[in-house]
C-alpha positions, 0 to 999 in steps of 0.5 A: 194370155192365159189358156181357158180351153179346159175351162171352156169344155168343161162349161160347155159340158156344163152346159149340155148337161142342162138341157138334159137336165131341163128337157125332162120337164119341157122336152121342147126346152131350149138348151143351154149355151155358155156365154165366155167373157174371159179377160186376162188372167181372170175368166167367167162364162154365163151359162142360160137358155138360147132364147130372147125370152130371158126372163123365163124363156122354159115352159114347164106344163101340167095336165098340158096346159102352160101353167109356170114358167121357169128361169135358170141361170149359172155363172162360172169362173175358176178357183184361185187353187186349181184349174178347175170351172167352179160356179160362181152364182146361179140362180134357178125361179118359177114363174106363173105362167102367161106372166111375167112378174114375181115369181114363187120360188127362187133357189139362188147360190152366191159365191161370196154374198155379202155378210149376213147372207147364206149362200145358198138361200131360197126365197119364198113369194108370198104373204103372212101377216105374223111375217110381215108384222116382225118384218117392219120392226128394226132388226136390231141384231142382225149385222145386214144393215138394210134390217138393221132399218126396216122399220124406218122405210116407207114400204110394206116389207116383203117374205121373198126378203129373207134369205131362207138358208138350204144346206151352205156351199157343199151341200146345197139343193141343185137344179135336179132336186128344184126340177123332182120338187116341182114333180111331187109337189105340183105334178108338173108334167114329165118325160117317162125316164125324167126321175132317173134320169135327175136321181142318177144326176144327183147321184153324180153332183153329192158323189162330186161333193164328197170327193171335195169334202174327204180332199179338205178334210182327209184327216176326218176321213181318215180317220173314218176309214179306220175305223171301218177297219182300213189302215190308212198310213199318211205320206212322208212329211203329213202334218195334222191339220189343226184348222178346219177347212174356210167352207166348213162354217159358213153360213 
């Protein structure tokens, strides 16, 4: 049986990071825990708040009034190419306080989405007649069966069914971006160092993404460095790839 100790440690570190991040806007929020689900050669783990309220366990306040609740959940796994822990899916939703109903907004990521669905996307739960008009027609140009048959269903369409793409697999928004949006646009309460903590975490995330991009596009990175005056010599036996990395064209 495979030893998943390194992946579990990385996932627990990630859970601790989420706890610190969330507590910048909700100091009494439950800590994040790891529910590991190793199955032979497959390994998965769910990272979620340690709370019996699974629907919206994190309370957000505006002027010390509990007006919003937050739901955050990550599912982690291991890449087939290396042994590093990675996020398989994530969901962040903000919900009106005092209710367990429909969210206001959802930010979601699915590493392997269904056809025609962007891997990183946002759902807006709102209403506008123009959207309803357009979504009441059969979307003949879509690859998704449910969209092509929209005009045949009895239920009224909802704007929340639209997947607004946000950055793809490498440049998608993070939890920190979502929380800072709530701070600036809704004025949620936060700790004095919240913006600094969120900015530091964002820098760490983006630096990691830059490393991943450079690793998968070494020739492009070398060209950029040479143009900046650096001397870059490829290793012996290197062959410039003629294709692009799998993530680059992904929707």
